[in-house]
C-alpha positions as CSV (number, residue, x, y, z in Angstrom):
1,M,47.7,-36.5,-21.2
2,P,44.2,-35.5,-20.0
3,K,42.7,-37.5,-17.2
4,I,40.1,-40.1,-18.1
5,A,37.1,-40.3,-15.7
6,D,36.5,-43.5,-13.8
7,V,33.4,-42.4,-11.8
8,I,30.9,-40.0,-13.3
9,Q,28.4,-38.5,-10.9
10,Y,27.0,-35.3,-9.5
11,E,25.9,-34.8,-5.8
12,G,23.4,-32.0,-6.5
13,G,22.9,-28.8,-4.6
14,A,20.2,-26.5,-3.4
15,G,18.4,-24.9,-6.3
16,A,20.4,-26.8,-8.9
17,L,18.3,-28.0,-11.9
18,V,21.0,-28.8,-14.5
19,R,24.7,-29.5,-14.1
20,K,27.3,-30.4,-16.7
21,Y,29.9,-33.0,-15.7
22,P,33.2,-31.0,-15.7
23,R,35.2,-33.5,-17.8
24,E,34.5,-34.6,-21.3
25,N,37.3,-37.2,-21.7
26,L,35.5,-40.4,-20.8
27,C,36.1,-44.1,-21.3
28,T,34.3,-47.4,-21.3
29,L,34.2,-49.4,-18.1
30,S,33.9,-46.2,-16.1
31,Q,31.1,-46.1,-13.5
32,L,28.1,-43.8,-14.0
33,V,26.2,-43.0,-10.8
34,V,22.7,-41.4,-11.2
35,R,20.9,-40.3,-8.0
36,E,17.3,-41.1,-7.2
37,T,15.8,-37.9,-8.6
38,Q,18.3,-37.4,-11.4
39,E,18.5,-38.3,-15.1
40,A,21.9,-38.3,-17.0
41,I,22.1,-37.5,-20.7
42,F,25.1,-38.0,-23.0
43,F,25.8,-35.4,-25.7
44,L,28.0,-36.0,-28.6
45,N,28.8,-33.2,-31.1
46,G,25.9,-31.2,-29.6
47,E,23.4,-34.0,-30.1
48,A,21.6,-35.7,-27.1
49,L,22.1,-39.4,-27.6
50,D,22.0,-41.9,-24.6
51,S,20.2,-41.2,-21.3
52,F,20.2,-43.0,-18.0
53,G,17.7,-43.0,-15.1
54,P,18.6,-43.6,-11.4
55,G,21.1,-46.3,-10.7
56,R,24.8,-47.4,-11.2
57,Y,26.1,-48.3,-14.6
58,T,29.3,-49.6,-16.1
59,L,29.8,-47.9,-19.4
60,D,30.3,-50.2,-22.3
61,T,29.1,-50.5,-25.8
62,G,26.0,-52.3,-24.5
63,N,25.0,-49.3,-22.4
64,L,26.1,-46.7,-25.0
65,P,24.7,-48.1,-28.2
66,L,24.3,-44.7,-29.8
67,I,27.7,-43.2,-28.8
68,G,29.4,-46.6,-29.4
69,G,28.0,-46.7,-32.9
70,A,29.0,-43.2,-33.7
71,L,32.6,-43.6,-32.3
72,K,33.2,-47.4,-33.1
73,L,34.2,-48.1,-29.5
74,A,35.9,-51.4,-28.8
75,A,34.0,-53.8,-26.7
76,G,35.5,-55.6,-23.7
77,R,38.3,-53.2,-22.9
78,R,38.9,-49.6,-21.9
79,S,38.2,-47.4,-24.8
80,P,38.6,-43.6,-24.5
81,F,35.9,-41.3,-26.0
82,H,34.9,-37.7,-25.9
83,A,31.3,-36.8,-24.8
84,E,29.4,-34.5,-22.5
85,V,27.4,-35.7,-19.6
86,W,24.5,-33.6,-18.2
87,F,22.8,-34.3,-14.9
88,V,19.2,-33.0,-14.6
89,D,17.4,-32.9,-11.2
90,K,13.8,-34.0,-11.7
91,A,12.6,-33.5,-8.1
92,E,10.0,-30.8,-7.3
93,H,11.6,-27.4,-6.6
94,P,9.3,-25.3,-4.3
95,A,9.3,-21.7,-3.2
96,I,10.7,-20.3,-6.5
97,K,9.9,-16.6,-6.2
98,W,8.5,-14.5,-9.0
99,G,7.3,-10.9,-9.5
100,V,5.8,-8.7,-12.2
101,D,8.3,-6.7,-14.2
102,S,6.1,-3.5,-14.1
103,K,2.9,-2.2,-12.4
104,I,-0.5,-3.5,-13.1
105,E,-2.3,-0.5,-14.5
106,Y,-6.1,-0.5,-14.5
107,I,-9.2,1.7,-13.8
108,E,-10.5,0.9,-10.3
109,P,-14.1,-0.3,-11.0
110,T,-15.8,1.1,-7.9
111,C,-14.5,4.7,-8.2
112,G,-13.3,5.0,-11.7
113,I,-9.8,6.3,-10.8
114,P,-6.5,4.8,-12.3
115,I,-4.6,2.6,-9.9
116,A,-1.2,0.9,-10.3
117,L,-0.5,-2.4,-8.4
118,G,2.5,-4.6,-7.9
119,A,2.3,-8.4,-7.5
120,S,4.6,-11.2,-6.5
121,G,4.5,-14.7,-5.2
122,E,6.0,-18.2,-5.4
123,M,5.8,-21.2,-7.6
124,S,6.8,-24.9,-7.6
125,L,8.4,-26.6,-10.7
126,R,9.5,-30.1,-11.7
127,V,11.3,-31.2,-14.8
128,V,9.6,-34.1,-16.6
129,N,11.5,-34.0,-20.0
130,A,15.2,-33.5,-19.4
131,R,16.1,-33.7,-23.0
132,K,13.6,-30.9,-24.0
133,L,14.8,-28.7,-21.1
134,L,18.5,-29.0,-22.1
135,L,17.9,-28.4,-25.8
136,K,15.6,-25.4,-25.3
137,L,17.2,-23.6,-22.3
138,V,20.8,-24.6,-21.5
139,G,22.6,-24.1,-24.8
140,S,26.3,-23.4,-24.4
141,G,26.1,-22.9,-20.6
142,T,27.2,-25.4,-18.0
143,A,24.4,-25.1,-15.4
144,L,20.9,-24.0,-14.8
145,D,19.5,-23.1,-11.3
146,T,15.9,-22.3,-10.2
147,G,16.8,-18.6,-10.1
148,D,17.8,-18.8,-13.8
149,L,14.6,-20.6,-14.6
150,A,12.5,-17.9,-12.8
151,A,14.2,-15.2,-14.9
152,V,13.5,-17.1,-18.1
153,F,9.8,-17.4,-17.3
154,R,9.3,-14.0,-15.8
155,P,7.9,-12.5,-19.0
156,F,5.3,-15.3,-19.2
157,V,4.3,-14.9,-15.6
158,S,4.2,-11.2,-15.6
159,T,2.0,-11.0,-18.7
160,R,-0.4,-13.6,-17.5
161,V,-0.7,-12.1,-14.0
162,K,-1.2,-8.5,-15.1
163,T,-3.7,-9.3,-17.8
164,Y,-5.8,-11.6,-15.7
165,I,-6.0,-9.4,-12.6
166,A,-6.8,-6.3,-14.5
167,Q,-9.5,-8.0,-16.6
168,T,-11.1,-9.9,-13.8
169,M,-11.3,-6.9,-11.4
170,K,-12.9,-4.8,-14.1
171,A,-15.4,-7.5,-15.2
172,G,-16.3,-8.5,-11.6
173,G,-16.4,-5.0,-10.2
174,I,-13.9,-6.0,-7.6
175,S,-12.6,-3.2,-5.4
176,V,-8.9,-2.9,-4.8
177,F,-9.6,-3.4,-1.1
178,E,-11.2,-6.8,-1.8
179,I,-8.3,-8.1,-3.9
180,D,-6.6,-9.8,-0.9
181,E,-9.5,-12.1,-0.3
182,K,-9.4,-13.2,-4.0
183,L,-5.7,-14.2,-4.1
184,A,-6.4,-18.0,-4.0
185,T,-9.0,-17.7,-6.8
186,F,-6.6,-15.6,-8.9
187,S,-3.7,-18.0,-8.3
188,D,-5.7,-21.0,-9.4
189,A,-7.0,-19.3,-12.5
190,I,-3.6,-18.0,-13.7
191,K,-1.9,-21.4,-13.1
192,K,-3.8,-23.1,-15.9
193,P,-2.6,-21.0,-18.8
194,L,0.9,-20.7,-17.3
195,A,1.1,-24.5,-17.2
196,D,1.1,-24.7,-21.1
197,D,3.9,-22.2,-21.2
198,F,6.1,-24.3,-18.9
199,A,5.2,-27.5,-20.6
200,E,6.9,-26.3,-23.9
201,Y,10.2,-26.5,-22.0
202,G,9.6,-30.0,-20.4
203,I,8.6,-28.5,-17.0
204,V,5.5,-29.0,-14.9
205,L,4.1,-26.1,-13.0
206,E,3.1,-27.9,-9.8
207,R,2.0,-25.0,-7.8
208,F,1.5,-21.3,-8.3
209,F,0.7,-18.6,-5.7
210,I,0.0,-14.9,-5.7
211,T,1.1,-14.0,-2.2
212,T,1.3,-10.2,-2.3
213,V,-0.4,-7.4,-4.1
214,V,1.3,-4.1,-3.5
215,K,-1.1,-1.1,-3.3
216,P,0.0,2.5,-4.0
217,E,0.1,3.5,-0.4
218,G,1.0,7.1,0.0
219,D,-0.4,8.2,-3.3
220,R,-2.7,11.2,-2.6
221,Q,-5.5,10.2,-4.9
222,Y,-5.4,6.6,-3.6
223,E,-5.4,7.7,0.1
224,R,-8.4,9.9,-0.5
225,F,-10.3,7.1,-2.2
226,K,-9.4,4.7,0.6
227,E,-10.7,7.1,3.3
228,L,-14.0,7.6,1.4
229,Y,-14.4,3.9,0.9
230,F,-13.9,2.8,4.5
231,R,-16.1,5.7,5.7
232,R,-18.9,4.6,3.5
233,Y,-18.7,1.0,4.6
234,A,-18.3,2.0,8.3
235,D,-21.6,3.9,8.0
236,V,-23.3,0.9,6.4
237,A,-22.0,-1.4,9.1
238,E,-23.2,0.9,11.8
239,A,-26.7,1.1,10.3
240,N,-26.8,-2.7,10.1
241,L,-25.8,-3.0,13.7
242,R,-28.4,-0.6,14.8
243,R,-31.1,-2.4,12.8
244,E,-30.0,-5.8,14.3
245,V,-30.1,-4.3,17.9
246,G,-33.6,-2.9,17.2
247,V,-34.8,-6.3,16.0
248,I,-33.4,-8.0,19.1
249,E,-35.0,-5.5,21.4
250,A,-38.4,-5.8,19.7
251,E,-38.2,-9.6,19.9
252,T,-37.2,-9.4,23.6
253,E,-40.2,-7.1,24.3
254,A,-42.5,-9.5,22.4
255,K,-41.2,-12.5,24.4
256,K,-41.6,-10.5,27.6
257,A,-45.2,-9.6,26.8
258,T,-46.0,-13.2,26.0
259,I,-44.5,-14.5,29.2
260,E,-46.5,-11.9,31.2
261,A,-49.7,-12.8,29.4
262,D,-49.1,-16.5,30.1
263,A,-48.4,-15.7,33.8
264,R,-51.7,-13.7,34.1
265,A,-53.6,-16.5,32.4
266,E,-52.1,-19.1,34.8
267,R,-53.0,-16.9,37.8
268,R,-56.6,-16.6,36.6
269,R,-56.8,-20.3,36.2
270,R,-55.4,-21.0,39.7
271,E,-57.7,-18.4,41.4
272,G,-60.8,-19.5,39.5
273,Y,-61.9,-16.4,37.5
274,T,-61.9,-15.5,33.8
275,Y,-60.4,-12.6,31.8
276,A,-63.9,-11.0,31.6
277,E,-64.3,-11.2,35.4
278,E,-60.8,-9.7,35.8
279,R,-61.9,-6.7,33.6
280,G,-65.0,-6.5,35.8
281,F,-62.8,-6.0,38.8
282,E,-60.9,-3.2,37.0
283,I,-64.2,-1.5,36.0
284,A,-65.4,-1.7,39.6
285,E,-62.2,-0.2,40.9
286,R,-62.3,2.7,38.5
287,A,-66.0,3.3,39.3
288,A,-65.1,3.3,43.0
289,A,-62.4,5.8,42.4
290,N,-65.0,8.1,40.8
291,E,-67.7,7.5,43.5
292,G,-70.1,10.5,44.0
293,V,-69.3,12.0,40.6
294,G,-71.8,12.5,37.9
295,P,-74.6,10.0,37.2
296,M,-72.9,7.4,39.5
297,T,-74.6,9.2,42.5
298,N,-78.0,7.9,41.3
299,L,-77.0,4.3,42.2
300,G,-78.1,5.0,45.8
301,V,-75.2,3.0,47.2
302,G,-71.4,3.6,47.1
303,L,-69.8,1.8,44.2
304,G,-66.7,1.4,46.5
305,T,-68.5,-1.4,48.3
306,M,-68.4,-3.5,45.1
307,A,-64.6,-3.8,45.4
308,G,-65.1,-6.7,47.9
309,V,-67.7,-8.6,46.0
310,G,-66.8,-12.3,45.2
311,G,-65.7,-14.0,42.1
312,A,-68.7,-13.2,40.0
313,V,-68.3,-9.4,40.6
314,G,-67.8,-8.8,36.8
315,G,-71.3,-9.9,36.0
316,V,-72.8,-8.1,39.0
317,V,-71.1,-4.9,38.2
318,N,-72.3,-5.1,34.6
319,Q,-75.9,-5.5,35.7
320,A,-75.7,-2.9,38.5
321,V,-74.0,-0.3,36.3
322,G,-76.4,-1.1,33.4
323,G,-79.4,-0.7,35.6
324,A,-78.1,2.6,37.2
325,L,-77.6,4.1,33.8
326,G,-81.2,3.4,32.6
327,G,-81.0,-0.3,31.9
328,A,-78.6,0.1,29.0
329,Q,-77.2,-3.2,27.7
330,T,-73.7,-3.8,26.5
331,P,-73.7,-2.9,22.8
332,A,-73.6,-5.7,20.4
333,S,-70.4,-4.2,18.9
334,E,-68.5,-4.3,22.2
335,P,-65.4,-6.4,21.8
336,A,-65.2,-9.8,23.5
337,F,-62.0,-11.4,24.9
338,C,-60.8,-15.0,25.5
339,D,-61.2,-16.3,29.0
340,A,-58.0,-18.3,28.8
341,C,-55.4,-15.9,27.2
342,G,-57.2,-12.5,27.0
343,A,-56.9,-12.2,23.3
344,R,-59.6,-10.2,21.5
345,L,-62.2,-12.4,19.8
346,A,-63.5,-12.0,16.3
347,P,-67.3,-11.5,16.2
348,G,-69.2,-14.8,16.0
349,S,-66.1,-16.9,16.9
350,S,-66.5,-20.3,18.5
351,F,-62.8,-20.7,19.3
352,C,-60.0,-18.3,20.2
353,D,-57.8,-17.8,17.2
354,A,-54.8,-17.1,19.5
355,C,-54.9,-20.1,21.8
356,G,-57.6,-22.3,20.4
357,T,-59.8,-22.4,23.6
358,A,-63.5,-22.9,23.0
359,I,-65.5,-19.8,23.8
360,A,-67.9,-20.2,26.6
361,G,-71.5,-19.8,25.6
362,A,-70.7,-19.9,21.9
363,F,-72.7,-23.2,21.6
364,G,-75.7,-22.1,23.7
365,T,-76.8,-23.0,27.3
366,C,-78.6,-26.0,28.8
367,A,-82.3,-25.5,29.1
368,N,-82.4,-27.6,32.3
369,C,-79.4,-26.5,34.4
370,G,-78.1,-23.3,32.5
371,Y,-74.7,-24.8,31.8
372,R,-72.9,-22.9,29.0
373,F,-71.8,-25.4,26.3
374,E,-68.2,-25.1,25.2
375,R,-68.4,-27.4,22.2
376,P,-71.1,-29.0,20.0
377,G,-72.8,-32.1,21.3
378,K,-76.1,-34.0,21.8
379,F,-76.3,-34.0,25.6
380,C,-75.4,-31.6,28.5
381,P,-72.1,-32.7,30.1
382,K,-73.4,-31.4,33.5
383,C,-76.9,-32.8,33.9
384,G,-77.3,-35.1,30.9
385,N,-80.3,-33.3,29.5
386,K,-80.7,-33.6,25.7
387,R,-79.7,-30.5,23.9
């Protein structure tokens, strides 16, 4: 006489999605134990009838209304009956590996040569409709593992991956050497249409990843293209680096010149002379170096003695040299310079456009004391005389 089950349960195992309880001779008052992530479904004559979620149940006609009605089970005492019990694990199953069943053939958009790629990755699945999964996939078998499920869905995955990658790389002009940085984007985009394929079988595609794209390393045409590609981008990178270095050096020189100009201006301020007077010193020194040559001999006194003249030597030298050369005056077109920063002044300026300093003498001189006005006003700031 076949043994009648008293406790109906399945402990589960790694990678197990569906397991059929090994015995089909059952009876009422037996204990059904369904684990936290499981669902148990009773089949009778190939038809899914009663189902149970997590918990412990004593089988009776109250718990088995559909089976009891079909078999006319007696209530309140042990009643043998024949049925199948399937346990479905509804927990998430991660790290299920997949791979394309053939190479991804496409024309590389940046060079126009045909290239074949391989692709593989992982996905995470979870059963949400146990009845639909059993009816569509299990059939006459007794078990279903994650590996079996990956094999079932390999055609869906392979088609989606190959089509999407080839079309996207062509449309976006993505080089084969840029594909690794696009894997996250590709994975997210492919997951959406694949989710509909899995949903038809009562399964949710929780996660989908493309982890590897296999390039045709060793292929002569591919290796030649790779060499040309990296050589071109290495040249571009080197040119960019040289340009950046040149910009940095130019900026450094400009900052250095600004610092030196500020230092000279500060020195003139501390020692009490202007930029024009400083240029006068330079003119005097050059004149002294050429003493006794040409028309300078008509001055009647060595210009070298002017090197020791006081702070107003610029004006003295201008007058002396002008008189010696026939009283020639500084041409009206001679450039003028700012006393504060030494910048060249535009003709007719009242203020320096480089540092904003008022130009001495631009607003006239006091008729009483000769003070050179630095800004407009009604009275002389030195003697108080009305302007």
